[in-house]
All heavy atoms as a GROMACS GRO file, in nm:
protein
  581
    1MET      N    1   9.319   8.527   9.679
    1MET     CA    2   9.306   8.648   9.753
    1MET      C    3   9.428   8.688   9.828
    1MET      O    4   9.464   8.810   9.845
    1MET     CB    5   9.180   8.636   9.833
    1MET     CG    6   9.140   8.766   9.902
    1MET     SD    7   9.103   8.892   9.766
    1MET     CE    8   8.973   8.978   9.850
    2ARG      N    9   9.485   8.591   9.905
    2ARG     CA   10   9.594   8.616   9.990
    2ARG      C   11   9.713   8.673   9.906
    2ARG      O   12   9.778   8.768   9.940
    2ARG     CB   13   9.646   8.481  10.046
    2ARG     CG   14   9.756   8.499  10.155
    2ARG     CD   15   9.798   8.375  10.207
    2ARG     NE   16   9.684   8.292  10.267
    2ARG     CZ   17   9.699   8.170  10.325
    2ARG    NH1   18   9.813   8.113  10.330
    2ARG    NH2   19   9.598   8.121  10.374
    3GLU      N   20   9.733   8.628   9.783
    3GLU     CA   21   9.850   8.677   9.693
    3GLU      C   22   9.812   8.824   9.658
    3GLU      O   23   9.902   8.908   9.657
    3GLU     CB   24   9.866   8.584   9.579
    3GLU     CG   25   9.989   8.632   9.498
    3GLU     CD   26  10.050   8.528   9.406
    3GLU    OE1   27  10.019   8.403   9.428
    3GLU    OE2   28  10.128   8.569   9.321
    4PHE      N   29   9.694   8.853   9.627
    4PHE     CA   30   9.656   8.989   9.585
    4PHE      C   31   9.675   9.084   9.693
    4PHE      O   32   9.729   9.183   9.671
    4PHE     CB   33   9.503   8.990   9.536
    4PHE     CG   34   9.456   9.134   9.531
    4PHE    CD1   35   9.482   9.196   9.407
    4PHE    CD2   36   9.387   9.197   9.624
    4PHE    CE1   37   9.444   9.323   9.392
    4PHE    CE2   38   9.342   9.328   9.598
    4PHE     CZ   39   9.371   9.401   9.482
    5ILE      N   40   9.638   9.045   9.824
    5ILE     CA   41   9.661   9.141   9.938
    5ILE      C   42   9.804   9.150   9.966
    5ILE      O   43   9.848   9.264  10.001
    5ILE     CB   44   9.586   9.081  10.061
    5ILE    CG1   45   9.446   9.088  10.034
    5ILE    CG2   46   9.618   9.153  10.183
    5ILE    CD1   47   9.355   9.015  10.142
    6SER      N   48   9.890   9.045   9.954
    6SER     CA   49  10.031   9.069   9.979
    6SER      C   50  10.094   9.156   9.873
    6SER      O   51  10.185   9.244   9.900
    6SER     CB   52  10.104   8.942   9.979
    6SER     OG   53  10.094   8.863   9.862
    7TRP      N   54  10.056   9.145   9.746
    7TRP     CA   55  10.099   9.236   9.641
    7TRP      C   56  10.048   9.375   9.655
    7TRP      O   57  10.133   9.474   9.635
    7TRP     CB   58  10.076   9.181   9.494
    7TRP     CG   59  10.179   9.071   9.460
    7TRP    CD1   60  10.146   8.947   9.436
    7TRP    CD2   61  10.312   9.096   9.428
    7TRP    NE1   62  10.268   8.876   9.396
    7TRP    CE2   63  10.366   8.967   9.396
    7TRP    CE3   64  10.399   9.212   9.426
    7TRP    CZ2   65  10.503   8.958   9.351
    7TRP    CZ3   66  10.533   9.203   9.399
    7TRP    CH2   67  10.583   9.074   9.368
    8PHE      N   68   9.936   9.386   9.694
    8PHE     CA   69   9.873   9.527   9.719
    8PHE      C   70   9.953   9.586   9.839
    8PHE      O   71   9.999   9.702   9.829
    8PHE     CB   72   9.723   9.509   9.761
    8PHE     CG   73   9.666   9.638   9.801
    8PHE    CD1   74   9.621   9.739   9.715
    8PHE    CD2   75   9.650   9.674   9.935
    8PHE    CE1   76   9.580   9.862   9.744
    8PHE    CE2   77   9.595   9.798   9.978
    8PHE     CZ   78   9.562   9.889   9.882
    9GLY      N   79   9.987   9.518   9.946
    9GLY     CA   80  10.063   9.567  10.059
    9GLY      C   81  10.203   9.606  10.012
    9GLY      O   82  10.253   9.706  10.049
   10THR      N   83  10.261   9.526   9.926
   10THR     CA   84  10.397   9.552   9.877
   10THR      C   85  10.387   9.686   9.796
   10THR      O   86  10.472   9.769   9.804
   10THR     CB   87  10.445   9.433   9.785
   10THR    OG1   88  10.455   9.318   9.869
   10THR    CG2   89  10.588   9.470   9.721
   11PHE      N   90  10.293   9.706   9.702
   11PHE     CA   91  10.283   9.813   9.616
   11PHE      C   92  10.263   9.938   9.697
   11PHE      O   93  10.315  10.047   9.683
   11PHE     CB   94  10.176   9.790   9.504
   11PHE     CG   95  10.144   9.913   9.430
   11PHE    CD1   96  10.243   9.956   9.332
   11PHE    CD2   97  10.037   9.997   9.450
   11PHE    CE1   98  10.217  10.065   9.254
   11PHE    CE2   99  10.017  10.102   9.371
   11PHE     CZ  100  10.099  10.149   9.271
   12ALA      N  101  10.164   9.924   9.789
   12ALA     CA  102  10.130  10.041   9.872
   12ALA      C  103  10.246  10.091   9.963
   12ALA      O  104  10.270  10.208   9.969
   12ALA     CB  105  10.013  10.015   9.971
   13SER      N  106  10.320   9.987  10.007
   13SER     CA  107  10.437  10.029  10.092
   13SER      C  108  10.554  10.098  10.010
   13SER      O  109  10.611  10.192  10.050
   13SER     CB  110  10.498   9.902  10.164
   13SER     OG  111  10.407   9.854  10.252
   14ILE      N  112  10.568  10.048   9.895
   14ILE     CA  113  10.663  10.108   9.803
   14ILE      C  114  10.624  10.251   9.762
   14ILE      O  115  10.707  10.342   9.759
   14ILE     CB  116  10.693  10.025   9.674
   14ILE    CG1  117  10.766   9.893   9.720
   14ILE    CG2  118  10.763  10.099   9.564
   14ILE    CD1  119  10.769   9.794   9.604
   15LEU      N  120  10.497  10.263   9.729
   15LEU     CA  121  10.444  10.394   9.686
   15LEU      C  122  10.451  10.484   9.802
   15LEU      O  123  10.500  10.603   9.788
   15LEU     CB  124  10.298  10.375   9.648
   15LEU     CG  125  10.220  10.512   9.606
   15LEU    CD1  126  10.296  10.570   9.485
   15LEU    CD2  127  10.074  10.479   9.584
   16GLY      N  128  10.413  10.445   9.925
   16GLY     CA  129  10.427  10.524  10.041
   16GLY      C  130  10.569  10.572  10.066
   16GLY      O  131  10.596  10.699  10.106
   17SER      N  132  10.659  10.484  10.052
   17SER     CA  133  10.807  10.522  10.077
   17SER      C  134  10.859  10.630   9.981
   17SER      O  135  10.921  10.726  10.018
   17SER     CB  136  10.902  10.401  10.064
   17SER     OG  137  10.911  10.357   9.940
   18PHE      N  138  10.804  10.628   9.853
   18PHE     CA  139  10.856  10.725   9.763
   18PHE      C  140  10.784  10.851   9.787
   18PHE      O  141  10.838  10.968   9.771
   18PHE     CB  142  10.834  10.678   9.614
   18PHE     CG  143  10.940  10.593   9.570
   18PHE    CD1  144  10.926  10.455   9.565
   18PHE    CD2  145  11.067  10.648   9.526
   18PHE    CE1  146  11.031  10.379   9.522
   18PHE    CE2  147  11.166  10.567   9.476
   18PHE     CZ  148  11.149  10.424   9.470
   19LEU      N  149  10.655  10.847   9.815
   19LEU     CA  150  10.577  10.980   9.850
   19LEU      C  151  10.632  11.046   9.971
   19LEU      O  152  10.650  11.173   9.964
   19LEU     CB  153  10.432  10.945   9.872
   19LEU     CG  154  10.358  10.901   9.743
   19LEU    CD1  155  10.218  10.836   9.779
   19LEU    CD2  156  10.342  11.018   9.646
   20VAL      N  157  10.674  10.971  10.074
   20VAL     CA  158  10.730  11.032  10.189
   20VAL      C  159  10.868  11.094  10.154
   20VAL      O  160  10.890  11.206  10.201
   20VAL     CB  161  10.727  10.937  10.300
   20VAL    CG1  162  10.811  10.989  10.428
   20VAL    CG2  163  10.592  10.911  10.357
   21ALA      N  164  10.942  11.012  10.079
   21ALA     CA  165  11.067  11.065  10.036
   21ALA      C  166  11.061  11.200   9.951
   21ALA      O  167  11.148  11.287   9.959
   21ALA     CB  168  11.144  10.963   9.961
   22MET      N  169  10.963  11.213   9.886
   22MET     CA  170  10.938  11.328   9.802
   22MET      C  171  10.860  11.442   9.866
   22MET      O  172  10.817  11.545   9.817
   22MET     CB  173  10.863  11.298   9.667
   22MET     CG  174  10.938  11.208   9.576
   22MET     SD  175  10.868  11.184   9.415
   22MET     CE  176  10.717  11.113   9.464
   23GLN      N  177  10.840  11.419  10.010
   23GLN     CA  178  10.773  11.515  10.099
   23GLN      C  179  10.627  11.531  10.070
   23GLN      O  180  10.571  11.626  10.103
   23GLN     CB  181  10.858  11.646  10.106
   23GLN     CG  182  10.996  11.630  10.154
   23GLN     CD  183  11.075  11.758  10.164
   23GLN    OE1  184  11.015  11.863  10.128
   23GLN    NE2  185  11.195  11.748  10.214
   24TYR      N  186  10.565  11.434  10.010
   24TYR     CA  187  10.416  11.427  10.004
   24TYR      C  188  10.381  11.349  10.130
   24TYR      O  189  10.323  11.224  10.123
   24TYR     CB  190  10.368  11.360   9.878
   24TYR     CG  191  10.404  11.446   9.762
   24TYR    CD1  192  10.503  11.397   9.671
   24TYR    CD2  193  10.337  11.573   9.729
   24TYR    CE1  194  10.533  11.474   9.556
   24TYR    CE2  195  10.374  11.637   9.616
   24TYR     CZ  196  10.470  11.592   9.533
   24TYR     OH  197  10.491  11.676   9.413
   25LEU      N  198  10.396  11.404  10.255
   25LEU     CA  199  10.383  11.333  10.374
   25LEU      C  200  10.241  11.273  10.397
   25LEU      O  201  10.216  11.154  10.436
   25LEU     CB  202  10.413  11.410  10.494
   25LEU     CG  203  10.572  11.460  10.487
   25LEU    CD1  204  10.589  11.536  10.614
   25LEU    CD2  205  10.662  11.343  10.482
   26GLN      N  206  10.134  11.350  10.372
   26GLN     CA  207  10.002  11.322  10.407
   26GLN      C  208   9.956  11.190  10.324
   26GLN      O  209   9.914  11.090  10.383
   26GLN     CB  210   9.905  11.427  10.386
   26GLN     CG  211   9.922  11.538  10.484
   26GLN     CD  212   9.837  11.663  10.458
   26GLN    OE1  213   9.801  11.685  10.341
   26GLN    NE2  214   9.801  11.732  10.566
   27ILE      N  215   9.964  11.197  10.199
   27ILE     CA  216   9.923  11.080  10.106
   27ILE      C  217  10.033  10.962  10.130
   27ILE      O  218   9.984  10.851  10.121
   27ILE     CB  219   9.904  11.123   9.964
   27ILE    CG1  220   9.836  11.015   9.887
   27ILE    CG2  221  10.028  11.151   9.900
   27ILE    CD1  222   9.697  10.997   9.924
   28GLY      N  223  10.145  10.992  10.152
   28GLY     CA  224  10.253  10.881  10.177
   28GLY      C  225  10.216  10.808  10.293
   28GLY      O  226  10.222  10.680  10.288
   29TYR      N  227  10.186  10.870  10.406
   29TYR     CA  228  10.157  10.791  10.530
   29TYR      C  229  10.025  10.709  10.508
   29TYR      O  230  10.011  10.602  10.562
   29TYR     CB  231  10.149  10.884  10.653
   29TYR     CG  232  10.282  10.918  10.701
   29TYR    CD1  233  10.326  11.050  10.706
   29TYR    CD2  234  10.374  10.811  10.738
   29TYR    CE1  235  10.447  11.078  10.750
   29TYR    CE2  236  10.500  10.852  10.790
   29TYR     CZ  237  10.536  10.980  10.790
   29TYR     OH  238  10.660  11.016  10.833
   30VAL      N  239   9.928  10.767  10.436
   30VAL     CA  240   9.810  10.689  10.406
   30VAL      C  241   9.833  10.575  10.323
   30VAL      O  242   9.784  10.453  10.349
   30VAL     CB  243   9.703  10.785  10.337
   30VAL    CG1  244   9.582  10.698  10.282
   30VAL    CG2  245   9.668  10.896  10.428
   31ALA      N  246   9.917  10.581  10.225
   31ALA     CA  247   9.968  10.460  10.153
   31ALA      C  248  10.033  10.356  10.241
   31ALA      O  249  10.013  10.246  10.227
   31ALA     CB  250  10.057  10.504  10.033
   32PHE      N  251  10.129  10.408  10.325
   32PHE     CA  252  10.190  10.328  10.420
   32PHE      C  253  10.096  10.250  10.512
   32PHE      O  254  10.114  10.133  10.550
   32PHE     CB  255  10.297  10.403  10.508
   32PHE     CG  256  10.431  10.412  10.456
   32PHE    CD1  257  10.496  10.525  10.458
   32PHE    CD2  258  10.494  10.298  10.411
   32PHE    CE1  259  10.640  10.539  10.421
   32PHE    CE2  260  10.627  10.298  10.360
   32PHE     CZ  261  10.702  10.423  10.372
   33ILE      N  262   9.988  10.316  10.554
   33ILE     CA  263   9.884  10.252  10.634
   33ILE      C  264   9.827  10.130  10.574
   33ILE      O  265   9.808  10.026  10.627
   33ILE     CB  266   9.777  10.357  10.692
   33ILE    CG1  267   9.832  10.437  10.797
   33ILE    CG2  268   9.652  10.286  10.732
   33ILE    CD1  269   9.855  10.373  10.925
   34PHE      N  270   9.785  10.161  10.446
   34PHE     CA  271   9.732  10.051  10.366
   34PHE      C  272   9.828   9.930  10.345
   34PHE      O  273   9.790   9.810  10.344
   34PHE     CB  274   9.682  10.090  10.231
   34PHE     CG  275   9.550  10.167  10.230
   34PHE    CD1  276   9.545  10.298  10.213
   34PHE    CD2  277   9.430  10.102  10.253
   34PHE    CE1  278   9.423  10.367  10.218
   34PHE    CE2  279   9.306  10.168  10.256
   34PHE     CZ  280   9.311  10.303  10.236
   35GLY      N  281   9.956   9.966  10.323
   35GLY     CA  282  10.058   9.867  10.312
   35GLY      C  283  10.080   9.781  10.441
   35GLY      O  284  10.076   9.655  10.437
   36SER      N  285  10.091   9.844  10.554
   36SER     CA  286  10.116   9.780  10.681
   36SER      C  287   9.995   9.702  10.718
   36SER      O  288  10.011   9.593  10.772
   36SER     CB  289  10.167   9.874  10.794
   36SER     OG  290  10.074   9.972  10.817
   37ALA      N  291   9.872   9.750  10.698
   37ALA     CA  292   9.747   9.679  10.724
   37ALA      C  293   9.744   9.563  10.644
   37ALA      O  294   9.686   9.450  10.697
   37ALA     CB  295   9.637   9.779  10.714
   38SER      N  296   9.766   9.567  10.518
   38SER     CA  297   9.766   9.444  10.438
   38SER      C  298   9.861   9.342  10.485
   38SER      O  299   9.826   9.224  10.494
   38SER     CB  300   9.810   9.482  10.289
   38SER     OG  301   9.713   9.575  10.233
   39TRP      N  302   9.982   9.376  10.520
   39TRP     CA  303  10.080   9.280  10.569
   39TRP      C  304  10.045   9.227  10.711
   39TRP      O  305  10.075   9.112  10.739
   39TRP     CB  306  10.222   9.340  10.556
   39TRP     CG  307  10.269   9.333  10.426
   39TRP    CD1  308  10.298   9.433  10.338
   39TRP    CD2  309  10.308   9.210  10.356
   39TRP    NE1  310  10.334   9.390  10.206
   39TRP    CE2  311  10.348   9.240  10.224
   39TRP    CE3  312  10.316   9.076  10.383
   39TRP    CZ2  313  10.384   9.152  10.128
   39TRP    CZ3  314  10.346   8.983  10.293
   39TRP    CH2  315  10.379   9.018  10.163
   40LEU      N  316   9.979   9.310  10.790
   40LEU     CA  317   9.932   9.268  10.918
   40LEU      C  318   9.828   9.146  10.895
   40LEU      O  319   9.830   9.048  10.967
   40LEU     CB  320   9.864   9.379  10.990
   40LEU     CG  321   9.955   9.465  11.081
   40LEU    CD1  322   9.872   9.586  11.133
   40LEU    CD2  323  10.004   9.384  11.208
   41TYR      N  324   9.738   9.157  10.800
   41TYR     CA  325   9.642   9.059  10.772
   41TYR      C  326   9.717   8.936  10.729
   41TYR      O  327   9.685   8.828  10.771
   41TYR     CB  328   9.534   9.117  10.679
   41TYR     CG  329   9.448   9.001  10.626
   41TYR    CD1  330   9.346   8.966  10.703
   41TYR    CD2  331   9.459   8.946  10.493
   41TYR    CE1  332   9.255   8.859  10.658
   41TYR    CE2  333   9.377   8.850  10.447
   41TYR     CZ  334   9.272   8.806  10.537
   41TYR     OH  335   9.191   8.701  10.499
   42ILE      N  336   9.806   8.948  10.627
   42ILE     CA  337   9.880   8.827  10.580
   42ILE      C  338   9.960   8.760  10.697
   42ILE      O  339   9.954   8.640  10.713
   42ILE     CB  340   9.971   8.871  10.460
   42ILE    CG1  341   9.899   8.924  10.348
   42ILE    CG2  342  10.070   8.760  10.430
   42ILE    CD1  343   9.802   8.824  10.290
   43ALA      N  344  10.023   8.847  10.776
   43ALA     CA  345  10.093   8.787  10.892
   43ALA      C  346  10.002   8.715  10.982
   43ALA      O  347  10.030   8.597  11.034
   43ALA     CB  348  10.175   8.895  10.970
   44TYR      N  349   9.881   8.762  11.003
   44TYR     CA  350   9.794   8.702  11.092
   44TYR      C  351   9.738   8.566  11.045
   44TYR      O  352   9.742   8.462  11.116
   44TYR     CB  353   9.689   8.795  11.134
   44TYR     CG  354   9.574   8.732  11.221
   44TYR    CD1  355   9.595   8.722  11.364
   44TYR    CD2  356   9.451   8.689  11.170
   44TYR    CE1  357   9.491   8.666  11.437
   44TYR    CE2  358   9.354   8.631  11.252
   44TYR     CZ  359   9.378   8.620  11.391
   44TYR     OH  360   9.286   8.559  11.465
   45ILE      N  361   9.697   8.573  10.919
   45ILE     CA  362   9.641   8.448  10.862
   45ILE      C  363   9.745   8.334  10.838
   45ILE      O  364   9.713   8.223  10.832
   45ILE     CB  365   9.553   8.475  10.744
   45ILE    CG1  366   9.629   8.526  10.623
   45ILE    CG2  367   9.437   8.567  10.777
   45ILE    CD1  368   9.565   8.537  10.492
   46THR      N  369   9.871   8.364  10.822
   46THR     CA  370   9.979   8.275  10.800
   46THR      C  371  10.049   8.248  10.932
   46THR      O  372  10.144   8.157  10.922
   46THR     CB  373  10.078   8.322  10.693
   46THR    OG1  374  10.139   8.442  10.748
   46THR    CG2  375  10.011   8.336  10.554
   47ASP      N  376  10.007   8.308  11.045
   47ASP     CA  377  10.074   8.284  11.170
   47ASP      C  378  10.223   8.311  11.164
   47ASP      O  379  10.310   8.242  11.223
   47ASP     CB  380  10.050   8.152  11.222
   47ASP     CG  381  10.065   8.131  11.367
   47ASP    OD1  382  10.055   8.231  11.446
   47ASP    OD2  383  10.123   8.022  11.418
   48ASN      N  384  10.268   8.429  11.100
   48ASN     CA  385  10.399   8.462  11.083
   48ASN      C  386  10.433   8.578  11.184
   48ASN      O  387  10.395   8.682  11.172
   48ASN     CB  388  10.429   8.518  10.933
   48ASN     CG  389  10.576   8.545  10.915
   48ASN    OD1  390  10.654   8.580  11.012
   48ASN    ND2  391  10.614   8.527  10.802
   49LYS      N  392  10.483   8.535  11.298
   49LYS     CA  393  10.496   8.622  11.418
   49LYS      C  394  10.601   8.736  11.393
   49LYS      O  395  10.566   8.846  11.428
   49LYS     CB  396  10.531   8.543  11.539
   49LYS     CG  397  10.420   8.461  11.591
   49LYS     CD  398  10.459   8.384  11.719
   49LYS     CE  399  10.354   8.287  11.763
   49LYS     NZ  400  10.258   8.235  11.675
   50SER      N  401  10.700   8.707  11.325
   50SER     CA  402  10.798   8.812  11.298
   50SER      C  403  10.738   8.922  11.200
   50SER      O  404  10.762   9.040  11.228
   50SER     CB  405  10.935   8.751  11.238
   50SER     OG  406  10.909   8.696  11.119
   51LEU      N  407  10.663   8.879  11.104
   51LEU     CA  408  10.605   8.978  11.008
   51LEU      C  409  10.489   9.054  11.091
   51LEU      O  410  10.475   9.173  11.064
   51LEU     CB  411  10.547   8.900  10.892
   51LEU     CG  412  10.497   8.974  10.773
   51LEU    CD1  413  10.602   9.069  10.721
   51LEU    CD2  414  10.426   8.887  10.663
   52LEU      N  415  10.430   8.988  11.172
   52LEU     CA  416  10.322   9.047  11.262
   52LEU      C  417  10.377   9.160  11.346
   52LEU      O  418  10.333   9.273  11.348
   52LEU     CB  419  10.247   8.950  11.337
   52LEU     CG  420  10.124   8.995  11.420
   52LEU    CD1  421  10.011   9.031  11.312
   52LEU    CD2  422  10.084   8.885  11.512
   53VAL      N  423  10.497   9.127  11.410
   53VAL     CA  424  10.553   9.228  11.500
   53VAL      C  425  10.604   9.348  11.404
   53VAL      O  426  10.582   9.462  11.450
   53VAL     CB  427  10.666   9.166  11.575
   53VAL    CG1  428  10.755   9.272  11.648
   53VAL    CG2  429  10.617   9.067  11.685
   54LEU      N  430  10.680   9.323  11.306
   54LEU     CA  431  10.727   9.426  11.221
   54LEU      C  432  10.621   9.513  11.163
   54LEU      O  433  10.637   9.638  11.183
   54LEU     CB  434  10.804   9.360  11.098
   54LEU     CG  435  10.857   9.460  10.996
   54LEU    CD1  436  10.978   9.534  11.044
   54LEU    CD2  437  10.908   9.381  10.879
   55ASN      N  438  10.516   9.466  11.118
   55ASN     CA  439  10.401   9.548  11.054
   55ASN      C  440  10.319   9.609  11.156
   55ASN      O  441  10.256   9.714  11.138
   55ASN     CB  442  10.330   9.468  10.952
   55ASN     CG  443  10.413   9.467  10.824
   55ASN    OD1  444  10.422   9.564  10.753
   55ASN    ND2  445  10.475   9.362  10.803
   56THR      N  446  10.311   9.553  11.280
   56THR     CA  447  10.245   9.624  11.380
   56THR      C  448  10.322   9.755  11.430
   56THR      O  449  10.263   9.862  11.443
   56THR     CB  450  10.228   9.533  11.512
   56THR    OG1  451  10.150   9.421  11.479
   56THR    CG2  452  10.166   9.601  11.634
   57THR      N  453  10.455   9.733  11.429
   57THR     CA  454  10.543   9.850  11.459
   57THR      C  455  10.518   9.952  11.351
   57THR      O  456  10.513  10.074  11.373
   57THR     CB  457  10.685   9.805  11.474
   57THR    OG1  458  10.694   9.704  11.564
   57THR    CG2  459  10.781   9.921  11.502
   58PHE      N  460  10.526   9.909  11.224
   58PHE     CA  461  10.509  10.003  11.109
   58PHE      C  462  10.375  10.074  11.116
   58PHE      O  463  10.367  10.186  11.086
   58PHE     CB  464  10.526   9.930  10.978
   58PHE     CG  465  10.673   9.896  10.933
   58PHE    CD1  466  10.690   9.807  10.847
   58PHE    CD2  467  10.774   9.956  11.005
   58PHE    CE1  468  10.820   9.772  10.807
   58PHE    CE2  469  10.912   9.923  10.964
   58PHE     CZ  470  10.930   9.828  10.874
   59PHE      N  471  10.272  10.001  11.146
   59PHE     CA  472  10.133  10.046  11.155
   59PHE      C  473  10.128  10.168  11.265
   59PHE      O  474  10.076  10.272  11.236
   59PHE     CB  475  10.029   9.942  11.185
   59PHE     CG  476   9.896   9.987  11.169
   59PHE    CD1  477   9.836   9.992  11.043
   59PHE    CD2  478   9.816  10.033  11.271
   59PHE    CE1  479   9.700  10.030  11.038
   59PHE    CE2  480   9.689  10.065  11.274
   59PHE     CZ  481   9.631  10.058  11.146
   60VAL      N  482  10.190  10.137  11.379
   60VAL     CA  483  10.182  10.238  11.492
   60VAL      C  484  10.270  10.358  11.436
   60VAL      O  485  10.217  10.474  11.461
   60VAL     CB  486  10.234  10.170  11.609
   60VAL    CG1  487  10.261  10.283  11.717
   60VAL    CG2  488  10.142  10.080  11.659
   61ALA      N  489  10.379  10.337  11.375
   61ALA     CA  490  10.466  10.453  11.335
   61ALA      C  491  10.397  10.533  11.232
   61ALA      O  492  10.396  10.655  11.222
   61ALA     CB  493  10.595  10.394  11.280
   62ASN      N  494  10.325  10.472  11.138
   62ASN     CA  495  10.244  10.533  11.046
   62ASN      C  496  10.125  10.620  11.100
   62ASN      O  497  10.096  10.728  11.053
   62ASN     CB  498  10.202  10.436  10.936
   62ASN     CG  499  10.305  10.374  10.858
   62ASN    OD1  500  10.409  10.456  10.828
   62ASN    ND2  501  10.292  10.251  10.814
   63ILE      N  502  10.068  10.566  11.204
   63ILE     CA  503   9.957  10.640  11.265
   63ILE      C  504  10.017  10.762  11.332
   63ILE      O  505   9.956  10.878  11.318
   63ILE     CB  506   9.886  10.549  11.379
   63ILE    CG1  507   9.813  10.439  11.330
   63ILE    CG2  508   9.817  10.643  11.478
   63ILE    CD1  509   9.694  10.475  11.253
   64ILE      N  510  10.135  10.749  11.389
   64ILE     CA  511  10.206  10.866  11.436
   64ILE      C  512  10.238  10.976  11.333
   64ILE      O  513  10.220  11.094  11.347
   64ILE     CB  514  10.333  10.823  11.521
   64ILE    CG1  515  10.294  10.755  11.636
   64ILE    CG2  516  10.414  10.954  11.554
   64ILE    CD1  517  10.400  10.685  11.713
   65GLY      N  518  10.286  10.920  11.212
   65GLY     CA  519  10.318  10.998  11.097
   65GLY      C  520  10.182  11.068  11.048
   65GLY      O  521  10.190  11.191  11.012
   66ILE      N  522  10.076  10.995  11.042
   66ILE     CA  523   9.948  11.055  10.994
   66ILE      C  524   9.912  11.169  11.092
   66ILE      O  525   9.861  11.276  11.050
   66ILE     CB  526   9.840  10.958  10.982
   66ILE    CG1  527   9.863  10.877  10.851
   66ILE    CG2  528   9.700  11.022  10.980
   66ILE    CD1  529   9.774  10.778  10.826
   67TYR      N  530   9.915  11.147  11.224
   67TYR     CA  531   9.877  11.242  11.318
   67TYR      C  532   9.962  11.369  11.307
   67TYR      O  533   9.920  11.484  11.298
   67TYR     CB  534   9.898  11.185  11.463
   67TYR     CG  535   9.878  11.296  11.565
   67TYR    CD1  536   9.744  11.332  11.604
   67TYR    CD2  537   9.986  11.368  11.626
   67TYR    CE1  538   9.725  11.434  11.692
   67TYR    CE2  539   9.962  11.461  11.726
   67TYR     CZ  540   9.830  11.499  11.752
   67TYR     OH  541   9.812  11.599  11.840
   68ASN      N  542  10.105  11.351  11.288
   68ASN     CA  543  10.184  11.462  11.267
   68ASN      C  544  10.153  11.543  11.137
   68ASN      O  545  10.165  11.658  11.130
   68ASN     CB  546  10.331  11.424  11.275
   68ASN     CG  547  10.368  11.385  11.413
   68ASN    OD1  548  10.310  11.444  11.510
   68ASN    ND2  549  10.467  11.297  11.435
   69ALA      N  550  10.137  11.463  11.027
   69ALA     CA  551  10.119  11.523  10.895
   69ALA      C  552   9.981  11.601  10.890
   69ALA      O  553   9.973  11.708  10.822
   69ALA     CB  554  10.125  11.424  10.792
   70PHE      N  555   9.876  11.547  10.959
   70PHE     CA  556   9.747  11.614  10.944
   70PHE      C  557   9.706  11.705  11.054
   70PHE      O  558   9.633  11.803  11.028
   70PHE     CB  559   9.639  11.504  10.938
   70PHE     CG  560   9.618  11.441  10.800
   70PHE    CD1  561   9.695  11.327  10.766
   70PHE    CD2  562   9.551  11.493  10.695
   70PHE    CE1  563   9.683  11.264  10.646
   70PHE    CE2  564   9.534  11.442  10.570
   70PHE     CZ  565   9.607  11.318  10.545
   71PHE      N  566   9.765  11.673  11.178
   71PHE     CA  567   9.708  11.752  11.291
   71PHE      C  568   9.812  11.830  11.369
   71PHE      O  569   9.768  11.902  11.464
   71PHE     CB  570   9.636  11.647  11.385
   71PHE     CG  571   9.524  11.567  11.316
   71PHE    CD1  572   9.552  11.433  11.292
   71PHE    CD2  573   9.406  11.630  11.278
   71PHE    CE1  574   9.443  11.359  11.232
   71PHE    CE2  575   9.321  11.565  11.208
   71PHE     CZ  576   9.330  11.428  11.189
   72ALA      N  577   9.939  11.808  11.337
   72ALA     CA  578  10.030  11.881  11.428
   72ALA      C  579  10.090  12.008  11.354
   72ALA      O  580  10.074  12.034  11.229
   72ALA     CB  581  10.146  11.792  11.452
   0.00000   0.00000   0.00000
């Protein structure tokens, strides 16, 4: 299950990056949220502090992106 979640996070993050680059901001940030949330889970269960800090930062940035894309 851990490997599935890490690959899902990788795929979602890659998809999100291309969607945002193509200016599909709303769906791109949603994909990014799934990617960063997946990697947050992996970082937590493996006790990988650097990955946890990185993806916490990405998660917060993506929340800001979602807010701006949907509500601003």
